N, C-alpha and C positions, 0 to 999 in steps of 0.2 A: 503493500499499500503507498501512496504516495502522502505523507505528513506533511502538517504544519500545527501548531500551537499560535492562537492568535488572540485577538482581543477585535471585539465585532461593536460596530458602530454604531449608534442608535440610526433611526431609518430617516430622520430630518434633515440628519448632517450629509448621509447619503446623497441623497436627492439633494439639497444645496450646491456642495460639490461634484456633480452631475448636470446639472444646471448650468454653473458657471464653465464647464469643459463645455459644453454644446454652445456656447457662445463664442469660442475661442475655433472652432472646427475648421468652419469656414475659413480662418485667415493662417492655420499653420498645415503644413507639409503631412501627407497621411502620415496615419500612427494606427496602430491597434487600440481603441480606449478599453480600458476594464469597464464589464458589465457594473451595473450600479448594486448588482448582488453580490457582487466580488471584493466590494471594496473592506477592505478588513487591515490591523495592526498587524503583521506576522513577528511573534517573539522570536521565535526558534522555527527554522524551515529545516524536518527532518530528513526529506526526500525516499527515496524507497525504504521503505522497513517490512521484514518477513512477519506476515501475519502474526506467528508464534512472538516475536519479542515485542508484541505491543502488549500482552498481558501483563497486567501490575501497572501499566504506562498510566491509567486511571487513579490507582489508589498514591502515585508519585504526585502528579499534576494536581488530586484533589490537598495532598498536603501543602505543595507550595500557596495556594490560590487561599485557601482558607485561613494560613497563616498572614495574611496580609489583609487591612482594613481598604473598603472602594474607594476611590480618589477619583478627581478629576481633570480631565484633558483638554485641549484645545488646541486646536491646528492654527498655523502661524506659516505664510508664506511658502510660496512654492518654487522649485528646483530644477534641474537636472542630470542625471548621471551620464557620462562620466564629469569632474567641475572641468572647466576653462576649455572643454574639447566641445565638439559636434554632440548632441544628445541623444541616447541612445535610450534613456527612462526618464518621463517628466511626473514628477510627484510634489506630493505638499507635505509640508514636514509640522510634526508637533511642537508646540512651546516645550523648553526643560520641564520636565517633570521628575524630580528624584524617588518619588512613587514610582513610578514607572520604568526607571532606568533598575531598580532593585529588585523589581517583579522580575523584570526579563534576566539580570543575574541569575539570580534562585533557581527560575525554571529551567534557563539554560544549564546550568551545572547539574541539576537534580536530573534533566532528563539525559544529559549525556552520559552522565554515573550508568543513570539504570540502564541504558542501550548500548554503552561501551561505543559510541563514539566519540571521536574528536572532537574539543569544543572547535567556536567559529573563529578563524583566524580575525575576520572583520571586526572593526569598533559597531557596535547597537549605533544606527543612526535612525531611531524613528523616521516612519514616513509612511503616505499611502503612495502607491503608483497607481497612476491616472492612467497613463499613455503610454507605448512604446513604439516610437517612429519606426515608419517601415525601413525607412534610409534616415540615416543620424541627420539631425534636424540643425542646421546652422544657427549663428551668433543671432540673427534677427528675431527667427522661432523662439529660441531659448528667452530672448529679452521680452515676448508680446508675454510667452506664459510666465517668467515670474512678475509681470506688470501685473497680469491679470489677477497674480492670485497675492498679490504683496498687504502685507500684514493679516491680523488676526480673520481669520475665514469663521464668522460664527460665531455663538456663543458657545464655551466653554459646558462640556458632557460630561455625567458622569461615568463609570468604571465598575462596573461591580462584578462581573465572569470574564473568563477565560474556556478559550474551547480549545477542545482538539479537533483537528479538520482533515480531512482526507481529499485530494485534489484527483479528481478525474479527468484525465484529458481526450482531449478529441480533435477531430479535426475542424470545429466550429469553438474551440477553444474550451478552458478550463472549466469545471464546473464544481464547486464545495459543496460537500453536504459535512457535517457536526454528529463527531462520532461520538462525544461531550463535552459537559458546560460544568464548570468548574465556578462555584463561587468564592466571591471574597467572605473576608469576614462579616457575617452580619445579614448574610444575602442566602436566598434560596437556589436548590437546582439541584441537578442529577449529573451521573459520574455513569463512565463506561466501566 
């Protein structure tokens, strides 16, 4: 199974981002746009994991999430990867949030240990991928993207749970399904 651990966004936040992106599409070079239903914040991408190795993962995740209080996040500013070069990924970032950074580090360490996989080498940069240019975007397109997503993007919102997600790949793109929901302290939910 192709798995990742994520935080889901409120529907209103996803709709607002999709509306801003829709206004930009005609002004930007072609890109594959992430469907609104797939917008999430990845805490740890696991890749292909054998089904038998997933046993017990729900218990590990439940322990990580229940040990933390719910917290607020806010989106702010758009950008592209790689920086200072033609863009291959267009995203919107999250404002710095120590609770998010701490949760991500705990989840990644616990899951890596449980599954016996190597830790991610790249630093955690919380963002939402909204588009993947078909050909790298030139500087003018990157500038348009950054101008459209400059500053705070809507109000702050609460995060009360995390999810273990399965990504099902097809010629039409990825479809994500939840395998388990893990509430933060004080919230309700169910687990794998």
